[in-house]
C-alpha positions as CSV (number, residue, x, y, z in Angstrom):
1,T,-29.8,-8.1,-3.6
2,G,-27.3,-8.6,-6.4
3,V,-24.1,-6.5,-6.8
4,Q,-21.5,-6.4,-9.7
5,T,-18.0,-4.9,-9.6
6,C,-15.3,-4.1,-11.6
7,A,-12.3,-6.4,-9.6
8,L,-8.5,-5.4,-8.7
9,P,-6.8,-7.5,-6.3
10,I,-7.8,-5.7,-3.3
11,Y,-11.6,-5.2,-4.3
12,R,-11.6,-8.9,-4.5
13,S,-10.7,-9.7,-1.2
14,I,-14.3,-7.9,-0.2
15,V,-16.1,-9.1,-3.1
16,F,-15.5,-12.8,-2.0
17,R,-16.7,-12.0,1.3
18,L,-20.2,-10.4,0.6
19,H,-21.8,-14.4,0.1
20,N,-21.7,-14.0,4.3
21,Y,-23.7,-11.3,4.7
22,H,-26.0,-12.8,1.7
23,L,-25.2,-10.8,-0.9
24,I,-24.6,-11.9,-4.6
25,A,-21.5,-10.8,-6.1
26,K,-20.6,-10.4,-9.1
27,A,-16.8,-9.9,-9.9
28,E,-16.2,-8.5,-13.9
29,I,-12.1,-7.5,-14.7
30,L,-12.2,-4.1,-17.0
31,P,-10.3,-4.8,-20.4
32,S,-8.1,-2.0,-19.8
33,L,-7.2,-2.8,-16.4
34,P,-5.7,-6.4,-16.0
35,Q,-3.8,-5.9,-12.8
36,I,-5.4,-9.4,-11.7
37,S,-3.5,-12.8,-11.0
38,P,-4.0,-15.8,-12.9
39,T,-5.2,-17.2,-9.4
40,G,-7.8,-14.4,-9.0
41,Q,-8.8,-13.9,-12.7
42,Y,-10.2,-18.1,-12.2
43,Y,-11.7,-17.2,-9.0
44,V,-13.6,-13.9,-11.0
45,S,-14.5,-16.2,-13.7
46,K,-15.9,-19.2,-11.0
47,H,-17.4,-17.1,-8.7
48,T,-20.9,-16.8,-9.7
49,T,-23.1,-18.1,-12.4
50,F,-26.3,-15.2,-11.3
51,N,-28.2,-14.4,-14.3
52,F,-28.3,-10.2,-13.1
53,R,-30.4,-9.8,-16.1
54,R,-33.2,-11.4,-13.6
55,L,-33.4,-8.2,-11.4
56,K,-34.8,-4.4,-12.3
57,S,-32.5,-3.0,-10.9
58,Y,-28.8,-3.7,-8.9
59,P,-25.5,-1.6,-7.4
60,R,-22.6,-1.5,-10.1
61,I,-19.2,-0.9,-8.1
62,Y,-16.6,-0.2,-10.2
63,G,-12.7,-0.1,-8.7
64,F,-10.0,1.8,-9.1
65,G,-9.7,5.0,-11.0
66,P,-13.0,6.8,-12.4
67,H,-13.9,6.4,-15.8
68,P,-17.3,6.9,-18.0
69,H,-19.2,4.2,-18.3
70,P,-22.7,3.1,-19.9
71,M,-25.6,3.8,-18.2
72,H,-27.7,0.6,-16.3
73,P,-30.6,0.2,-14.1
74,G,-29.1,0.7,-10.2
75,R,-26.4,2.8,-8.3
76,T,-23.5,3.5,-9.2
77,V,-20.2,3.8,-7.1
78,F,-17.1,4.3,-7.6
79,F,-14.5,2.7,-5.1
80,T,-11.5,4.9,-5.8
81,M,-8.6,6.7,-3.8
82,M,-6.2,9.5,-5.1
83,E,-2.8,9.8,-3.7
84,T,-2.4,13.7,-3.6
85,E,-3.1,16.5,-1.0
86,T,-4.9,17.9,-3.9
87,L,-7.3,16.8,-6.6
88,H,-7.2,17.0,-10.1
89,P,-10.4,18.8,-11.7
90,S,-10.4,15.8,-14.5
91,F,-10.8,13.4,-11.7
92,R,-13.5,15.7,-9.9
93,D,-15.7,16.2,-12.8
94,L,-15.7,12.5,-13.3
95,C,-17.0,11.5,-10.4
96,N,-19.5,14.0,-9.9
97,R,-20.5,12.9,-14.1
98,Y,-20.8,9.1,-13.7
99,S,-21.3,8.0,-9.9
100,D,-23.9,8.2,-7.6
101,E,-21.5,8.2,-4.9
102,V,-17.9,7.6,-4.3
103,W,-16.2,4.8,-1.5
104,V,-12.6,6.1,0.0
105,P,-10.5,4.0,2.1
106,S,-8.7,7.1,4.5
107,S,-10.3,9.9,6.0
108,H,-7.6,11.9,4.3
109,N,-9.0,10.7,1.0
110,K,-12.6,11.7,2.0
111,K,-11.3,15.0,3.0
112,L,-9.4,15.4,0.2
113,F,-12.4,14.6,-2.4
114,E,-15.1,16.9,-0.3
115,E,-12.4,20.4,-0.5
116,G,-11.4,18.6,-4.3
117,G,-15.2,19.6,-5.5
118,I,-16.8,16.3,-5.8
119,K,-20.3,16.8,-4.6
120,K,-21.6,13.0,-4.6
121,P,-22.0,11.2,-0.4
122,I,-18.5,10.3,0.0
123,L,-18.1,7.2,2.1
124,L,-14.8,6.0,4.3
125,M,-14.5,2.4,3.4
126,P,-11.2,1.2,4.8
127,L,-8.9,-1.6,3.7
128,G,-7.3,-4.6,5.3
129,I,-5.6,-7.6,5.9
130,D,-7.0,-11.4,5.3
131,E,-7.6,-12.8,8.5
132,I,-6.4,-16.1,7.4
133,I,-3.3,-15.1,5.9
134,Y,-2.1,-13.2,8.5
135,G,-3.3,-15.2,11.4
136,N,-0.9,-17.8,11.1
137,A,1.7,-15.0,11.2
138,D,3.2,-15.5,14.6
139,S,4.1,-19.0,14.0
140,A,5.4,-17.9,10.3
141,K,9.0,-18.8,9.6
142,P,11.4,-16.0,8.0
143,K,11.5,-16.9,4.0
144,D,14.7,-18.7,4.0
145,L,17.2,-16.1,1.9
146,S,19.9,-19.1,0.4
147,K,16.9,-20.6,-1.7
148,M,15.2,-16.9,-3.3
149,V,17.3,-14.9,-6.1
150,V,19.2,-12.1,-3.8
151,C,20.8,-9.3,-6.1
152,D,23.5,-7.3,-4.2
153,I,22.7,-3.5,-4.5
154,L,25.5,-1.9,-2.3
155,G,27.9,-2.7,0.5
156,K,28.8,-6.1,1.9
157,P,28.1,-8.9,-1.2
158,H,25.5,-11.1,0.0
159,A,27.8,-14.1,-0.6
160,Q,30.1,-12.9,2.2
161,G,26.9,-12.9,4.2
162,I,23.6,-11.0,5.4
163,N,23.6,-8.4,8.2
164,S,22.0,-9.9,11.3
165,F,19.7,-6.6,11.8
166,R,17.8,-6.1,9.2
167,F,15.0,-3.3,7.6
168,F,12.7,-4.7,5.4
169,T,10.7,-2.5,2.4
170,L,8.1,-3.5,0.0
171,F,6.5,-1.6,-2.6
172,G,6.6,-0.8,-6.2
173,W,10.0,0.3,-7.4
174,S,8.7,4.0,-8.1
175,Y,9.8,8.1,-7.5
176,R,6.6,8.4,-5.9
177,K,7.3,5.6,-3.0
178,G,10.5,8.1,-1.7
179,T,13.2,5.4,-3.5
180,D,15.5,8.7,-3.0
181,I,14.5,9.2,0.9
182,L,15.2,5.4,1.6
183,I,18.2,5.0,0.3
184,K,19.7,8.5,1.5
185,S,18.3,7.9,4.5
186,F,19.7,4.6,5.0
187,V,23.2,5.6,3.8
188,K,23.2,8.5,6.2
189,T,22.7,6.3,9.3
190,F,24.5,3.4,8.6
191,T,28.0,2.3,6.9
192,G,29.6,-0.6,5.7
193,K,31.2,-1.2,9.7
194,D,27.4,-2.0,10.7
195,D,26.0,-5.2,11.1
196,V,22.7,-3.9,9.5
197,A,21.2,-4.2,6.3
198,L,18.6,-2.8,4.1
199,I,16.3,-5.8,1.9
200,I,14.1,-4.1,-0.7
201,F,11.5,-6.3,-2.1
202,S,9.9,-5.4,-5.3
203,N,8.2,-6.9,-8.8
204,H,7.8,-4.9,-11.8
205,V,11.0,-3.8,-12.1
206,G,15.0,-5.6,-12.4
207,P,17.9,-5.1,-10.4
208,D,19.6,-3.3,-13.3
209,A,17.2,-0.2,-12.5
210,V,17.0,-0.4,-8.6
211,L,20.5,-0.6,-8.8
212,R,21.1,2.5,-10.8
213,D,18.5,4.8,-8.3
214,A,20.8,3.5,-5.3
215,T,23.8,4.7,-6.9
216,K,22.5,7.5,-7.7
217,Y,21.2,8.9,-4.4
218,S,24.0,6.9,-2.3
219,K,26.7,9.1,-4.2
220,M,24.9,12.0,-2.9
221,V,25.1,11.1,0.7
222,R,28.7,9.9,0.7
223,K,31.5,8.1,-1.8
224,D,32.0,5.2,-0.2
225,D,31.7,2.6,2.7
226,Y,28.6,2.0,2.0
227,P,25.6,-0.5,4.2
228,Q,24.6,-3.4,3.0
229,I,21.7,-3.3,0.4
230,L,19.9,-6.0,-1.2
231,F,17.1,-6.3,-3.4
232,L,14.5,-9.3,-4.2
233,P,12.9,-9.5,-7.4
234,G,10.2,-11.2,-8.6
235,V,6.7,-12.4,-6.7
236,T,5.6,-13.7,-3.5
237,P,2.7,-15.9,-3.4
238,E,-0.4,-14.5,-1.0
239,L,0.0,-17.3,1.6
240,E,3.5,-16.9,1.8
241,M,3.4,-13.1,2.6
242,P,4.3,-13.4,6.5
243,S,7.4,-15.1,6.2
244,L,8.3,-12.5,3.4
245,Y,7.9,-9.7,5.8
246,K,9.0,-11.8,8.4
247,I,13.0,-11.6,6.8
248,G,12.9,-8.2,8.4
249,H,13.2,-6.8,12.1
250,A,11.7,-3.7,11.5
251,F,9.6,-2.2,8.2
252,F,10.6,1.0,6.8
253,Y,8.8,3.2,4.2
254,C,9.0,6.8,2.7
255,S,6.1,7.2,0.4
256,R,5.3,10.8,-1.2
257,G,1.7,10.0,-0.9
258,E,-0.4,6.7,-0.8
259,G,-4.4,6.3,-0.6
260,F,-4.0,3.9,2.2
261,S,-0.9,1.4,1.5
262,L,-1.6,-1.7,2.8
263,P,2.1,-2.8,3.4
264,Q,2.5,-1.2,6.9
265,I,-0.4,-2.8,8.3
266,E,0.4,-6.7,6.8
267,A,4.1,-5.7,8.4
268,A,2.7,-5.1,11.5
269,A,0.0,-8.0,11.3
270,C,3.9,-10.1,11.6
271,G,4.9,-7.9,14.7
272,L,7.6,-5.9,12.8
273,P,7.9,-2.2,14.2
274,V,7.2,0.6,11.5
275,I,9.2,3.6,10.6
276,S,6.8,5.5,7.7
277,C,5.7,8.6,6.6
278,N,2.4,9.3,8.1
279,N,1.1,11.7,5.5
280,T,-2.3,11.1,3.4
281,G,-3.6,7.7,3.8
282,M,-1.0,6.7,5.8
283,S,-2.2,8.7,8.2
284,E,-5.6,6.9,9.1
285,Y,-3.4,4.3,11.5
286,L,-0.2,5.6,12.1
287,R,0.3,7.1,15.4
288,D,3.1,8.5,17.8
289,D,2.3,5.5,20.0
290,N,1.7,2.8,17.3
291,S,4.9,3.6,14.9
292,F,7.7,5.8,14.6
293,M,6.0,8.5,12.1
294,I,8.2,10.4,9.6
295,T,5.9,13.8,9.3
296,T,6.1,16.2,6.4
297,K,4.2,20.1,6.5
298,E,5.3,21.2,3.4
299,R,3.6,20.6,0.1
300,E,5.2,20.4,-3.6
301,V,4.0,20.3,-6.9
302,C,4.0,17.2,-8.7
303,S,7.6,16.0,-9.9
304,P,8.5,15.0,-13.6
305,E,9.6,11.7,-12.0
306,M,5.9,11.4,-11.3
307,H,3.9,12.0,-14.0
308,W,4.4,9.0,-16.2
309,I,2.0,7.1,-13.0
310,S,-1.0,9.3,-13.6
311,G,-2.6,12.0,-15.6
312,Y,-4.0,12.8,-12.2
313,Y,-0.8,14.0,-10.7
314,H,-0.2,16.7,-13.0
315,G,-0.2,20.2,-11.4
316,Q,-1.5,18.5,-8.0
317,L,0.6,19.1,-4.4
318,F,2.2,16.3,-2.9
319,P,3.8,16.5,0.6
320,K,7.7,17.8,0.2
321,L,10.2,15.1,1.3
322,G,13.8,16.4,1.8
323,E,16.6,16.6,4.5
324,D,14.0,17.2,7.5
325,Q,12.7,13.7,6.6
326,I,15.7,12.1,6.1
327,N,16.7,13.2,9.7
328,Q,13.7,12.0,11.6
329,A,14.6,8.4,9.6
330,V,17.7,8.7,10.7
331,K,16.7,9.2,14.2
332,H,14.2,6.5,14.2
333,M,16.5,3.7,13.2
334,H,18.6,4.4,15.6
335,F,16.1,4.2,17.8
336,V,14.8,0.9,16.8
337,I,18.1,-0.7,16.8
338,N,19.2,0.4,20.0
339,N,15.6,0.1,21.7
340,Y,14.2,-2.9,20.3
341,D,12.2,-4.1,23.1
342,I,10.1,-0.9,23.3
343,A,10.1,-0.5,19.5
344,K,8.3,-4.2,19.5
345,E,5.7,-2.3,22.0
346,K,4.8,0.1,19.5
347,A,4.0,-2.9,17.0
348,K,2.0,-4.3,19.5
349,K,-0.3,-1.2,19.6
350,L,-0.1,-0.9,15.6
351,K,-1.0,-4.8,15.3
352,E,-3.9,-4.6,17.5
353,D,-5.5,-1.5,15.5
354,V,-4.9,-3.4,12.3
355,W,-6.8,-6.5,14.0
356,N,-9.6,-4.5,15.3
357,K,-10.1,-2.4,12.5
358,Y,-8.1,-3.5,9.3
359,T,-9.4,-6.7,8.2
360,W,-11.5,-7.7,5.3
361,D,-13.9,-9.2,7.3
362,K,-14.5,-6.3,8.6
363,V,-14.6,-4.5,5.4
364,A,-16.6,-6.3,3.9
365,E,-19.3,-5.8,6.8
366,R,-19.2,-2.5,6.2
367,V,-19.9,-2.6,2.4
368,A,-22.6,-5.2,2.6
369,K,-24.6,-2.6,5.4
370,R,-23.8,0.4,2.6
371,I,-25.4,-1.7,0.0
372,K,-28.4,-3.0,1.5
373,Q,-29.4,0.5,2.3
374,F,-29.7,1.3,-1.3
375,S,-32.5,-0.9,-1.6
């Protein structure tokens, strides 16, 4: 059986495992979506030389957002997601017109798409972690911060020493990711007198932008005596990700919405207690017994600060984050520091859940089973 896919990094992890289930897959990169590393581009180009023109019919799976495409023989699948609480009509219409079925990574997305008017079959296909990379996480040593570029954002400069207990976070810097809630919560919880640091890792953003936002949000909480906040710019090779996560003692995440969100389960695979919003796709794997959840009940229309991210956000609802969520985060951070043994026990449960349900091998097996049902 042949399968042709349009690959982004997360989908590439599935494509390259399909041969284990006797499926020949060919990956292509859409010209408009060059979000793939040079290494990934090499593997995509070399992955298969199979001539799909020999086949009368084969499924074609499009990763990322729905879009028009030329007709071709075989079934068309959109493997996609959305971070909102309501679905944009244009997103719905593209799925209904150009796909035969839709795959989503979370139960939240499945419900969102059904209620949003997508009439095609909607199947749950969760995302995962690399078994080899994170299987070695227990023996991985934290990256040496003295050999990394470290940018001072707030509080004590790193040249005077990095504080002992470290909350770590990793995401693409934007308002949707809850940068305001992240900074306000940390500044409200700690002062410059506390031996605690927040270490932020993010690519595609410079320290000036992080400093600007952190200064703005921290001043809304207090005028001085800020806790230590540091920023790590750049890109870390995938093989070194466990060592990056293990810089921290706990993982802290405040996103307004996700289709799934991999950083929490990657951090959990490295043994870190997770403090995170549990809205949207994150509710797929976060529970009271395996994490420290920041809950949300209210919704609000997409903020102008997020319009640039996606046209599908315009006019749609997101979980509303505010003072209540900040207070929850404050409570969780205090608890984790003062009861770290209990926090680590929670972390073990999330780690078990990750290995039981969310690895790329398990995802590929699920995808392969569905593809074989097409023929």
